[in-house]
N, C-alpha and C positions, 0 to 999 in steps of 0.2 A: 504493500500500500504506500502510495506516494505521500510524503510529508507535506503538509500545507505550508505555503510560503507565508512569511510574516512581513508586513509592510514596515518600512523605516526601522529595520532590524538593528542598524548601527546605533540608534538611540536607545533601544532596549539594552544593548550591550554596555553603553557608557553609563546608564543608570544602574546596571548591575555592578559596575566598577565603583560607582558612587557608594553602593552598599558596603563593599569591602573596605573602602576608605573610612566610612563611618565607624565600622566595627574596629578597624585598626586603631582609631583614635580613642574610642571608648576604652580599649584594652590598655593603652599607654597612659591615658588620663586618670585611670583608677588610682594609680600610685600618687600622682600629684594632688588629686582632690583629698586623699587621705593623709597627705604629708603632715599636716599639723597633729593628727592623732598618732601616727606612727613614730614621728620624731619624739613626741612626748613619751609614748609607751616604751620605745626602745632606747630612750635617753641619747638621741643623736643630735649633734650640732649641725649647722648649715653646711659645713665642709663635708661631713659624713653623708648627709643627704645628697650632696652634689656627687659624691663618689658612686652612690647607687645609680643616680641618673646617668653619670658618665659611663658606667658599665653598659647600660642600654645603648647609649649613643655610639660607643666604640664598636659594639657588635653590629649595630645598625649601619654604621659607615662601611664596615668590612663587607657586609652582605650586599649593600648597594653596588659595590665594586664587583664582587664575584657573582652576585645574584643577577646583575644585568647580563653578563655573559652566559650564565646558566639558563636564563629565560630565552636569550637569543638562540641557544643551542637546542633546548628541548621543546621550545614553543610556549606560547602564552597560556594556553589552556591548562596544560599539566603543571607548568611552573607555578602559576598562581594558586592552583588547587593545593599543591604540596606546601606552599608557603603559609597558606591560611591554616592548614592542619597543624603545622609546626607552632605557629604563634598562639593558636587557640589552646593547645596543650600546655604551652609555657605559661600562659596567663593563669590557667587553672592550677598549675603547680605552685604559683606564687602564694596561694592560700596556705601553704605549709611553711612559709618562711617565718623565721623567728629571731633573726639576727642580721647585722649589717652584711655579713658574708653571704648568707643564704638569699637575702633580698638581691644582692648584687649578682649572684649566679643566675637566679631565675629571670631577672631583668635582662641580663646578657643574652639568655636563650630567647627571650621575647624579641629583642632587637634583631637577632639572626633571622627570624621569620618575617618580621614586619618590614625589613629592608627591601624585600622583593616587590612590595605592592606598587610603588611608583614606577620603577623600570618596566614592570609588566603592564601597568595601565597605560603608560606612555607608548609602549610598543603596540598595544591594542588600538590606540587612537591612530597611530601611523598606518596601521593595516586597514582600518575601517572608515577613515574619514578623508574627504578631499581637503585641500589646504585651507580653503576659506572657512571651513567649519571646525578646524582643529582647536582654535582658541576657545570656542564655546564648549567643545567636548572636554578639553582639559579643565576648564572652569567647573564643569559639572562634576567630574569625578574628584577633582581636588577640593571642591567645596564640601565633600564628605568629611574632610579633616575638621573643618569648622563646625559642621553639624554634630560630629562625634564629640567634639569638645563642648558643644552646647548641651548635649544630652547627658554627658558624663557627670557633671556636678550634682544636679538634682537626683539622678538615678543612683549614683554611688552613695551619696549621703543617705538616701532613703533605705538602700540595702544595708548600709552600715548600722543605721539606727534600728532597723527591723530585725535583721537576722545576724548581724555582726560583720565586721569589715572583711573577714576572710572570704565570705560568700560573695562579696562584690567581685573578687578576682575570678571565682568560679563562673559567675553569671556572664561576665564579659567573654570568657573563653567559649561558653556554650553558643554564643551568638555566631561565632565563626562557622560552626558545623551546620547551623541553620542556613547560612549563606551558600555553603558549598554545593548543595543540591541544585540550587538555582543556577549557579555558575556553570556547572557541568552540563546542564540542559541548554542554556542559552548561547554559550560560546563555542564556536568552531572557527577555523581559518576561513577567510573570505572565499578562497578558491574551492573549498569543499563543504561549505555550510549547506545543509539540506533545506534551509528555510529562507535563504536570501533570494529575492526576486532578481530577474535578469536586469530590470531597469535600475535597481539600486546598485548592483555590481558595476554596471556600466557608468553610472554617475560617479562612483568612488574612483574607478580606474581613470576616468577622464579628468578628474580633479587633482590627480597627483602631480607634484612638481619635483619629486625626488625619485631616484631609482629604487626598485625593490631589492636589488642585490648589489653588493659592492664589486668593484673591479678586481679586487684581490680576494683570495680564498685562504682558508686555514687561519693560523695565528697571525699571519701578515696583515689581515684586515684590521685586527685589533691594535697591533703595534703601530700601524700607520696613523691611527687616530692621534697618538701622542704628539705628532709633529704639526698638527693643524691648529691654527689660531682660533678657529671657531670653537674647537673643543675647549681650549683654555679660557675663552670668554665665558662659556657656559659654566665651567668648573669654578672659576674665580667669582663669577657672579653669584653662584649659590653659596660658595664658601664664605662670602661676606654678607649674605642675607639670611640664610637659614639659621645660623646661631641665634639671631634675634628672635625668630619664631620659637625656637627651643626655649629661650628664656621666658617668653610669655606662657608657653604651654606648661612648663614645669615649675615656674616660680610665682605666677599670679596668686594661687591660693595661699602660698606661704607668705607672700608680701602682704596680702589683705589681712592675714592673721597677725603677722609681726608688727607692721607699721600702722595698720588701720584698726586693729583690735577686733577683727571679725571672728565670730564663732563658727563652728563647722556648719551650723544651720544657715548662717548668713552667707557663707561661702557657697553653699548649695543654691541659694536664692540669687546671688549676684555674679558669681565667677564665670558664668556662661556668656555674659553680655559682650565682652571683647571678641568672642568667637562668632557671635552673630554678625558683628561688624565685619569680621574676616570673611564670612560667608558671602556677604554683599560685595566685598572686595574681589572675590573670585569672579563673580559675574560682571563686575565693573571692568576688570581686565579682559575677560572673554568677549563681552559685547563691544567694549571700547575698541579693541584691535580689529574686530569684524567691521565695525562702523568705519574705521579709517580705510580698511582694505576695499570696502564697497565703494568708496569715494575716490578710488584710483591710487591710493598710496601703496607702494610695494609692500609685500608681506613683512619682510624683515624690518623695514623702516617703520611700519606701523607698530610692530612689537616694541621696538626701541622707544618710540614716542610714548607708549603706555608706561614703560619702565621709568622714563624721566618724570612723567606726571605722578606716578605712584610713589616715587621717592620723597616727594614733598610732605605728605601727611605722616610719614614715618618719623619725621623730626618732632612730632608731638610728644614722643617719649621723654624728651629732655626735661621739660618742667614738671613731670609727674610727681616727684617727691615734694615739690613746693605747692602742689594743689591744696586749696584751703580745706577740702574734706575728701572723704573716700569716693564720693559720687563724681566729683570733678576729676579725680585721679582715674577712675574707671572710664570716664568720657575721653580723656587724653589717650589712655591705653587703647581704647576702642578705635580712635582715629588712626593710631599707629598700626593696629592689626588690619584695619581696612586697607591701608596703603600697602602693607606687606603682602596681603593675599592677592591683590591686583598685580603686584610686581611678580610674585611667585608664579602666577598663572602663565606669564610670559616665559619665565625661566624654564618651566616644565614643557612648554610648547616648542622651544627652540630646537631640541634634538630632532623632532619629527619634521620640522621645517628645513633642516640643514643636512640631514644624513640619510643614506639608504636605509630601508626598513630592517635589513638584517643586522644593523649595528646600532639601531636607535636605543634599544635597552642597554647596550654596553656604554654608549655615551651618557645616557641618563644615569646609569650606575656609577660611572666615573665621577660625574658631578655630585652625585649623592655621597660618594665616599669623601670627597673634599669637604662637602658641607657637614658631614658627620664628624670628621676629625676636628674641624674648626668649632663645631657645635659643642663637642665634648670638652675642648679646651676652654671655651667661653663659659660653659656651665660650671666647670671646676673653679675657674677664676672668679665667677660670680659668687660662689659659696664662700670662698676665702675673703673676698672683698667685703661681703655683707657681714661676715663674722668680725673682721678687723675694723671696718669703717661704717658703711651704711649702704643703702640701696642707690644713693645718688650717682656715684660713678658708673654703676651698671646701666642705669637708665640713660645717662648721657651717651654712653657707648652704643646703646640700642638705637639711639636716634642718628648718630653720626656714621657708624660703620656701613649702613646700606648705601651711602653715597659712594663708597669704594666699589660696591657691587655694580652700581649703575655705570660708573666710569669704566669698569672692565668690559661690560657689555658694549658700550658705545665705541670703545677703542678697538677691541679685538674681533667682534663678530661682523662678518660680511656676508651678503647674500651669495649663495653658490651659483655657479653656471648651471644652466639646465642640463640634466643628465638623462640618459636613456637606459632602459633595462637591457 
């Protein structure tokens, strides 16, 4: 019996990727939401909490690097399925942690799985979307990070208050297995998908502006990437922007507790707001670049223009510690996360704009590795600085460093010559 075709299948796929990203962020945010409780219960200072977070980030960075190549080799469908199984089990195991060391080990394992999500999702977008739609497609799946961060505070606080904080880790892990069945049903490669229409396949293939395969084969195609300025523009761009996002993800609940006197209940009520702003930022970047492209601005130039405009609101982080009250502080942080998410949407779109499909996940993975290493260093430094001084220097850095990311993109990234398969 012939399988019935599904109209606009590519959008079903990207919304499924949105779901994996939501779950990804709920799993990682569980720790940060519970940070005030766990640091008190385990008698941890800010530096020790930063060590746990850094364990996650180190594994996350390494997996972006290796995981991108892994997904390019074995394919998007199987690669993401295995990654979600791994991180879901790791999240559930965190329920058994009872020390600095055990939390560090389980968060390291979580990072190993979660690092595959973005290279895999970026590769899926390159496979399934024409150039003019990629910005919006990336905005959709990447907005899952903000939605996950919105859902996590009230959900985790409710679980911790109702059944205990350990069950919050179990619940976040179970979500991944619920997603898995949908993914295996909805996703197959474009060339062999049983439900894609002829018209949609033709639309996607006609809208491509990069090759499907590299001119080199074997390991040579990966080594050749290291000599390309476009690769380093993407890597440095993310290395100077992603650490700021990590700071907001892992430190907002702790900052609200330390500096603004919030209880766990208040964190559950308010800590999601900056991530709602980030969700809007994802779509600002996606729609914004599409708007410029439709009006005749070349693709790469349109992406760069969005990066420039998005860097401006990130400066709002600088006066956060001088805000007269917690609500003004949250407003400034929200403005900064809105700008960051718009900028990040472009950073995640560049690999599919610039490189053949068979190395898109590898380029994305290399940029994620650079971002993860810098993010780990920034997180560890933030813990030490807060312990010794205050949050002020960290928020200043969060506003200024993204300017370096924007400079790297503007200087190093150039539109490629048209290629053929």
